[in-house]
Structure formats: C-alpha cells, structure tokens
MDTraj code that builds the backbone (N, CA, C; nanometers):
import mdtraj as md
import numpy as np

residues = "MET THR ALA SER THR GLU GLN PHE VAL ASP ILE ALA LYS ARG SER GLN ASP LEU VAL THR GLU SER VAL ARG SER TRP THR ASP ALA MET GLN GLY VAL THR ARG GLN PHE ALA GLY GLY THR ARG PRO GLN LEU PRO ASP THR GLY ALA ALA VAL ASP ARG VAL PHE ASP PHE TYR GLU GLN VAL LEU GLY GLN GLN ARG GLU PHE ALA LYS THR VAL VAL GLY ALA GLY SER SER VAL VAL ASP GLN PHE THR GLU GLN ALA THR ARG ALA ALA GLU SER VAL THR GLU HIS ALA ALA GLN ASP THR GLU LYS VAL SER GLU SER ALA GLN LYS ALA ALA ARG THR PRO ARG THR ALA GLY LYS".split()
xyz = np.array([
    [1.6295, -0.7973, 0.6536],
    [1.6339, -0.6714, 0.7255],
    [1.5970, -0.5535, 0.6365],
    [1.6187, -0.5652, 0.5058],
    [1.5891, -0.4543, 0.4161],
    [1.4397, -0.4252, 0.4150],
    [1.3575, -0.5292, 0.4145],
    [1.2127, -0.5088, 0.4144],
    [1.1690, -0.4363, 0.5403],
    [1.2242, -0.4736, 0.6560],
    [1.1898, -0.4072, 0.7810],
    [1.2315, -0.2619, 0.7765],
    [1.3496, -0.2337, 0.7252],
    [1.3967, -0.0959, 0.7158],
    [1.3057, -0.0156, 0.6252],
    [1.2654, -0.0736, 0.5141],
    [1.1752, -0.0041, 0.4231],
    [1.0410, 0.0236, 0.4900],
    [0.9924, -0.0698, 0.5722],
    [0.8668, -0.0481, 0.6435],
    [0.8806, 0.0668, 0.7427],
    [0.9939, 0.0713, 0.8146],
    [1.0170, 0.1803, 0.9096],
    [1.0167, 0.3140, 0.8372],
    [1.0839, 0.3202, 0.7246],
    [1.0912, 0.4451, 0.6474],
    [0.9523, 0.4837, 0.5976],
    [0.8766, 0.3870, 0.5492],
    [0.7421, 0.4150, 0.4985],
    [0.6520, 0.4669, 0.6105],
    [0.6564, 0.4032, 0.7254],
    [0.5738, 0.4469, 0.8383],
    [0.6139, 0.5865, 0.8829],
    [0.7440, 0.6118, 0.8921],
    [0.7908, 0.7446, 0.9317],
    [0.7462, 0.8499, 0.8310],
    [0.7529, 0.8171, 0.7016],
    [0.7130, 0.9110, 0.5961],
    [0.5644, 0.9413, 0.6056],
    [0.4823, 0.8382, 0.6260],
    [0.3378, 0.8608, 0.6367],
    [0.3039, 0.9433, 0.7600],
    [0.3717, 0.9192, 0.8721],
    [0.3491, 0.9983, 0.9926],
    [0.3881, 1.1432, 0.9692],
    [0.4997, 1.1631, 0.9033],
    [0.5448, 1.2988, 0.8725],
    [0.4433, 1.3681, 0.7815],
    [0.3897, 1.2984, 0.6841],
    [0.2892, 1.3562, 0.5947],
    [0.1633, 1.3968, 0.6718],
    [0.1225, 1.3123, 0.7681],
    [0.0050, 1.3453, 0.8490],
    [0.0272, 1.4718, 0.9314],
    [0.1444, 1.4835, 0.9922],
    [0.1752, 1.6027, 1.0709],
    [0.1786, 1.7254, 0.9805],
    [0.2411, 1.7141, 0.8658],
    [0.2485, 1.8261, 0.7714],
    [0.1088, 1.8687, 0.7280],
    [0.0238, 1.7719, 0.6988],
    [-0.1127, 1.8021, 0.6564],
    [-0.1900, 1.8722, 0.7683],
    [-0.1718, 1.8273, 0.8904],
    [-0.2400, 1.8883, 1.0039],
    [-0.1952, 2.0336, 1.0237],
    [-0.0643, 2.0558, 1.0186],
    [-0.0119, 2.1921, 1.0347],
    [-0.0621, 2.2817, 0.9217],
    [-0.0643, 2.2301, 0.8013],
    [-0.1131, 2.3082, 0.6866],
    [-0.2604, 2.3448, 0.7064],
    [-0.3393, 2.2508, 0.7553],
    [-0.4811, 2.2754, 0.7786],
    [-0.5014, 2.3838, 0.8841],
    [-0.4270, 2.3745, 0.9936],
    [-0.4368, 2.4768, 1.0991],
    [-0.3901, 2.6127, 1.0467],
    [-0.2855, 2.6134, 0.9675],
    [-0.2351, 2.7395, 0.9110],
    [-0.3399, 2.8030, 0.8210],
    [-0.4020, 2.7238, 0.7354],
    [-0.5067, 2.7760, 0.6469],
    [-0.6232, 2.8326, 0.7274],
    [-0.6633, 2.7629, 0.8324],
    [-0.7740, 2.8108, 0.9154],
    [-0.7379, 2.9434, 0.9825],
    [-0.6153, 2.9521, 1.0341],
    [-0.5736, 3.0756, 1.1013],
    [-0.5602, 3.1916, 1.0024],
    [-0.5166, 3.1632, 0.8816],
    [-0.5083, 3.2692, 0.7803],
    [-0.6473, 3.3207, 0.7463],
    [-0.7447, 3.2317, 0.7407],
    [-0.8829, 3.2736, 0.7139],
    [-0.9348, 3.3635, 0.8246],
    [-0.9078, 3.3283, 0.9491],
    [-0.9508, 3.4104, 1.0625],
    [-0.8792, 3.5450, 1.0580],
    [-0.7515, 3.5448, 1.0280],
    [-0.6737, 3.6682, 1.0207],
    [-0.7271, 3.7599, 0.9113],
    [-0.7633, 3.7055, 0.7972],
    [-0.8189, 3.7867, 0.6882],
    [-0.9499, 3.8535, 0.7313],
    [-1.0287, 3.7820, 0.8098],
    [-1.1544, 3.8402, 0.8558],
    [-1.1275, 3.9565, 0.9512],
    [-1.0253, 3.9474, 1.0350],
    [-0.9887, 4.0584, 1.1237],
    [-0.9393, 4.1773, 1.0420],
    [-0.8633, 4.1505, 0.9380],
    [-0.8062, 4.2567, 0.8569],
    [-0.9149, 4.3349, 0.7840],
    [-1.0236, 4.2705, 0.7507],
    [-1.1320, 4.3372, 0.6793],
    [-1.2183, 4.4229, 0.7710],
    [-1.1932, 4.4216, 0.9000],
    [-1.2703, 4.5019, 0.9934],
    [-1.4015, 4.4384, 1.0341],
    [-1.4263, 4.3169, 0.9928],
    [-1.5494, 4.2497, 1.0316],
    [-1.5201, 4.1511, 1.1434],
    [-1.6222, 4.1160, 1.2101],
    [-1.6073, 4.0166, 1.3173],
    [-1.5844, 3.8800, 1.2523],
    [-1.4761, 3.8132, 1.2926],
    [-1.4470, 3.6839, 1.2284],
    [-1.5495, 3.5786, 1.2681],
    [-1.5752, 3.4930, 1.1733],
    [-1.6634, 3.3812, 1.2015],
    [-1.5759, 3.2656, 1.2491],
    [-1.6005, 3.2223, 1.3683],
    [-1.5202, 3.1152, 1.4254],
    [-1.5565, 2.9825, 1.3607],
    [-1.4573, 2.8972, 1.3474],
    [-1.4858, 2.7674, 1.2869],
    [-1.5784, 2.6854, 1.3763],
    [-1.6467, 2.5923, 1.3155],
    [-1.7353, 2.5022, 1.3881],
    [-1.6521, 2.4184, 1.4847],
    [-1.6789, 2.4323, 1.6141],
    [-1.5976, 2.3629, 1.7147],
    [-1.6135, 2.2114, 1.7053],
    [-1.7341, 2.1662, 1.6731],
    [-1.7558, 2.0217, 1.6598],
    [-1.6729, 1.9633, 1.5475],
    [-1.6683, 2.0356, 1.4360],
    [-1.5883, 1.9896, 1.3226],
    [-1.4400, 1.9931, 1.3563],
    [-1.3979, 2.0953, 1.4312],
    [-1.2576, 2.1052, 1.4709],
    [-1.2188, 1.9879, 1.5607],
    [-1.3055, 1.9552, 1.6545],
    [-1.2787, 1.8413, 1.7434],
    [-1.2702, 1.7124, 1.6614],
    [-1.3615, 1.6958, 1.5680],
    [-1.3586, 1.5760, 1.4827],
    [-1.2282, 1.5664, 1.4041],
    [-1.1830, 1.6793, 1.3468],
    [-1.0586, 1.6794, 1.2693],
    [-0.9389, 1.6422, 1.3568],
    [-0.9356, 1.6992, 1.4796],
    [-0.8231, 1.6686, 1.5694],
    [-0.8221, 1.5205, 1.6034],
    [-0.9374, 1.4652, 1.6386],
    [-0.9414, 1.3236, 1.6746],
    [-0.9161, 1.2336, 1.5542],
    [-0.9621, 1.2733, 1.4370],
    [-0.9319, 1.1969, 1.3152],
    [-0.7820, 1.1938, 1.2906],
    [-0.7188, 1.3087, 1.3086],
    [-0.5737, 1.3169, 1.2905],
    [-0.5013, 1.2242, 1.3883],
    [-0.5373, 1.2317, 1.5162],
    [-0.4692, 1.1477, 1.6145],
    [-0.5020, 0.9998, 1.5957],
    [-0.6184, 0.9705, 1.5417],
    [-0.6517, 0.8323, 1.5097],
    [-0.5572, 0.7794, 1.4013],
    [-0.5302, 0.8613, 1.3016],
    [-0.4378, 0.8211, 1.1955],
    [-0.2959, 0.8045, 1.2507],
    [-0.2530, 0.8976, 1.3363],
    [-0.1190, 0.8877, 1.3954],
    [-0.1079, 0.7610, 1.4791],
    [-0.2103, 0.7343, 1.5600],
    [-0.2095, 0.6143, 1.6431],
    [-0.2062, 0.4876, 1.5574],
    [-0.2773, 0.4891, 1.4454],
    [-0.2730, 0.3746, 1.3539],
    [-0.1333, 0.3528, 1.2981],
    [-0.0656, 0.4621, 1.2629],
    [0.0718, 0.4510, 1.2131],
    [0.1641, 0.3966, 1.3223],
    [0.1453, 0.4442, 1.4449],
    [0.2276, 0.3958, 1.5554],
    [0.2020, 0.2481, 1.5820],
    [0.0770, 0.2052, 1.5680],
    [0.0446, 0.0638, 1.5863],
    [0.1187, -0.0213, 1.4834],
    [0.1146, 0.0213, 1.3569],
    [0.1844, -0.0529, 1.2515],
    [0.3358, -0.0557, 1.2770],
    [0.3892, 0.0561, 1.3203],
    [0.5319, 0.0633, 1.3517],
    [0.5665, -0.0338, 1.4645],
    [0.4848, -0.0347, 1.5702],
    [0.5097, -0.1249, 1.6836],
    [0.5019, -0.2708, 1.6397],
    [0.4044, -0.3033, 1.5553],
    [0.3935, -0.4407, 1.5061],
    [0.5172, -0.4797, 1.4262],
    [0.5667, -0.3874, 1.3463],
    [0.6862, -0.4146, 1.2664],
    [0.8064, -0.4386, 1.3566],
    [0.8209, -0.3552, 1.4592],
    [0.9341, -0.3696, 1.5520],
    [0.9254, -0.5028, 1.6268],
    [0.8064, -0.5338, 1.6772],
    [0.7882, -0.6593, 1.7511],
    [0.8113, -0.7787, 1.6593],
    [0.7621, -0.7706, 1.5369],
    [0.7833, -0.8800, 1.4408],
    [0.9304, -0.9009, 1.4110],
    [1.0030, -0.7908, 1.3938],
    [1.1471, -0.8019, 1.3675],
    [1.2181, -0.8592, 1.4893],
    [1.1764, -0.8168, 1.6078],
    [1.2393, -0.8668, 1.7308],
    [1.2164, -1.0155, 1.7513],
    [1.0941, -1.0613, 1.7271],
    [1.0660, -1.2041, 1.7462],
    [1.1391, -1.2871, 1.6416],
    [1.1569, -1.2333, 1.5228],
    [1.2324, -1.3034, 1.4190],
    [1.3778, -1.3216, 1.4620],
    [1.4350, -1.2182, 1.5197],
    [1.5735, -1.2259, 1.5677],
    [1.5846, -1.3285, 1.6800],
    [1.4881, -1.3277, 1.7723],
    [1.4896, -1.4242, 1.8835],
    [1.4798, -1.5660, 1.8291],
    [1.3928, -1.5880, 1.7314],
    [1.3789, -1.7218, 1.6725],
    [1.5099, -1.7671, 1.6086],
    [1.5752, -1.6779, 1.5353],
    [1.7024, -1.7122, 1.4711],
    [1.8092, -1.7423, 1.5759],
    [1.8147, -1.6604, 1.6804],
    [1.9136, -1.6816, 1.7862],
    [1.8903, -1.8152, 1.8558],
    [1.7641, -1.8456, 1.8856],
    [1.7314, -1.9726, 1.9523],
    [1.7717, -2.0913, 1.8657],
    [1.7447, -2.0818, 1.7374],
    [1.7806, -2.1903, 1.6456],
    [1.9322, -2.2105, 1.6418],
    [2.0073, -2.1015, 1.6332],
    [2.1534, -2.1107, 1.6295],
    [2.2079, -2.1648, 1.7614],
    [2.1522, -2.1215, 1.8729],
    [2.1975, -2.1691, 2.0034],
    [2.1698, -2.3187, 2.0196],
    [2.0552, -2.3635, 1.9702],
    [2.0209, -2.5054, 1.9776],
    [2.1185, -2.5883, 1.8948],
    [2.1487, -2.5407, 1.7742],
    [2.2454, -2.6135, 1.6899],
    [2.3828, -2.6180, 1.7556],
    [2.4250, -2.5083, 1.8153],
    [2.5557, -2.5041, 1.8811],
    [2.5595, -2.6006, 1.9994],
    [2.4513, -2.6042, 2.0776],
    [2.4456, -2.6952, 2.1927],
    [2.4491, -2.8407, 2.1471],
    [2.3789, -2.8724, 2.0393],
    [2.3804, -3.0093, 1.9864],
    [2.5199, -3.0467, 1.9382],
    [2.5869, -2.9550, 1.8745],
    [2.7225, -2.9807, 1.8246],
    [2.8188, -3.0048, 1.9405],
    [2.8099, -2.9212, 2.0434],
    [2.8977, -2.9375, 2.1600],
    [2.8709, -3.0708, 2.2272],
    [2.7448, -3.1062, 2.2420],
    [2.7086, -3.2339, 2.3052],
    [2.7638, -3.3512, 2.2244],
    [2.7519, -3.3443, 2.0931],
    [2.8022, -3.4512, 2.0068],
    [2.9540, -3.4653, 2.0194],
    [3.0241, -3.3518, 2.0156],
    [3.1702, -3.3562, 2.0274],
    [3.2132, -3.4072, 2.1655],
    [3.1411, -3.3676, 2.2684],
    [3.1741, -3.4139, 2.4027],
    [3.1544, -3.5649, 2.4136],
    [3.0487, -3.6176, 2.3532],
    [3.0230, -3.7619, 2.3561],
    [3.1328, -3.8368, 2.2814],
    [3.1747, -3.7827, 2.1673],
    [3.2818, -3.8471, 2.0912],
    [3.4131, -3.8455, 2.1691],
    [3.4450, -3.7332, 2.2303],
    [3.5684, -3.7232, 2.3087],
    [3.5648, -3.8157, 2.4296],
    [3.4485, -3.8265, 2.4941],
    [3.4338, -3.9162, 2.6090],
    [3.4548, -4.0602, 2.5653],
    [3.4018, -4.0950, 2.4512],
    [3.4176, -4.2299, 2.3992],
    [3.5653, -4.2601, 2.3705],
    [3.6359, -4.1636, 2.3120],
    [3.7788, -4.1833, 2.2831],
    [3.8588, -4.2003, 2.4117],
    [3.8288, -4.1191, 2.5113],
    [3.9008, -4.1294, 2.6392],
    [3.8709, -4.2635, 2.7040],
    [3.7455, -4.3070, 2.6958],
    [3.7073, -4.4357, 2.7545],
    [3.7803, -4.5500, 2.6853],
    [3.7890, -4.5448, 2.5540],
    [3.8606, -4.6490, 2.4797],
    [4.0088, -4.6487, 2.5158],
    [4.0660, -4.5315, 2.5276],
    [4.2078, -4.5232, 2.5643],
    [4.2302, -4.5791, 2.7037],
    [4.1380, -4.5503, 2.7947],
    [4.1516, -4.6013, 2.9320],
    [4.1378, -4.7529, 2.9344],
    [4.0478, -4.8067, 2.8546],
    [4.0307, -4.9516, 2.8497],
    [4.1549, -5.0193, 2.7910],
    [4.2121, -4.9610, 2.6877],
    [4.3342, -5.0157, 2.6291],
    [4.4472, -5.0125, 2.7296],
    [4.4563, -4.9026, 2.8013],
    [4.5632, -4.8893, 2.9006],
    [4.5443, -4.9905, 3.0132],
    [4.4201, -5.0177, 3.0495],
    [4.3939, -5.1131, 3.1576],
    [4.4253, -5.2557, 3.1122],
    [4.4096, -5.2857, 2.9841],
    [4.4349, -5.4194, 2.9337],
    [4.5831, -5.4450, 2.9091],
    [4.6564, -5.3409, 2.8856],
    [4.7977, -5.3563, 2.8547],
    [4.8717, -5.3885, 2.9842],
    [4.9419, -5.5010, 2.9868],
    [5.0142, -5.5365, 3.1108],
    [5.1343, -5.4422, 3.1268],
    [5.1536, -5.4071, 3.2476],
    [5.2667, -5.3187, 3.2778],
    [5.3753, -5.4011, 3.3451],
    [5.4902, -5.3727, 3.2995],
    [5.6029, -5.4434, 3.3618],
    [5.6753, -5.3457, 3.4517],
    [5.6962, -5.3883, 3.5669],
    [5.7621, -5.3014, 3.6652],
    [5.9105, -5.3018, 3.6418],
    [5.9693, -5.1868, 3.6426],
    [6.1129, -5.1720, 3.6340],
    [6.1709, -5.1848, 3.4972],
    [6.1003, -5.2026, 3.3944],
    [6.1579, -5.2156, 3.2619],
    [6.1582, -5.0870, 3.1928],
])
top = md.Topology()
chain = top.add_chain()
for i, resn in enumerate(residues, 1):
    res = top.add_residue(resn, chain, resSeq=i)
    for name in ("N", "CA", "C"):
        top.add_atom(name, md.element.get_by_symbol(name[0]), res)
traj = md.Trajectory(xyz[None], top)
C-alpha cells in the first residue's frame, strides 16, 4: 500500500505543479499587457493561436496525469479484489474440509450406536 500512496502523492504533486505553472504563465502574460497599458501605448495582444496551443497542451498534461492516477486506483482496486478472492476461497475450502470431517465423525458415531445392542429396561 505504501507504493500506491506514494504514487498518489506524486501524481497529485505533478498536477499541482502543472496548475501552478499555468497560473504563473497567465499572470506573466497579463502583467505584460498591463505594462503596455501603463505606458500609454496600445497593447500588443498575444498570438491567439499560440495561446490556444498552450491551453490545450496544459490540459493534455492534466489529462495524462489523471489517466495515470486512474490506472493506479484501478490497479490497487483489482489487487484488493484478488487478495479478497484468494482469502475467501481458502476460507471456503477450510469450512468444507471441517464439515466433511465432522460429517464423518457423526457417521461413525451413528454406525457405532447402531451396532451396539440395546437392552430394554436395564
């Protein structure tokens, strides 16, 4: 479980870094536009095509992180199911074995009782 927890933390950290980087990039761009307004000149708008590319690149990275996170969660879940199934199978085999042994003992006791002659009134 420690490895899975470490993977969750790593994925969360990388996602957080991506969001921080994106916000920093937008902040820098807005500060540049603001400086152009302050100078009294008409601001030069950023290239819209490049902006669209950056946004989609960012979301592509986020989606990749989410994919890895989902794979980790599903992998951990299937591991738990496999362990549970194995334990349940062992428990069922043990119960079946004990039931067979108990049935055999009861059968032997019944056979002994049937062979033992009973005397009436003694």
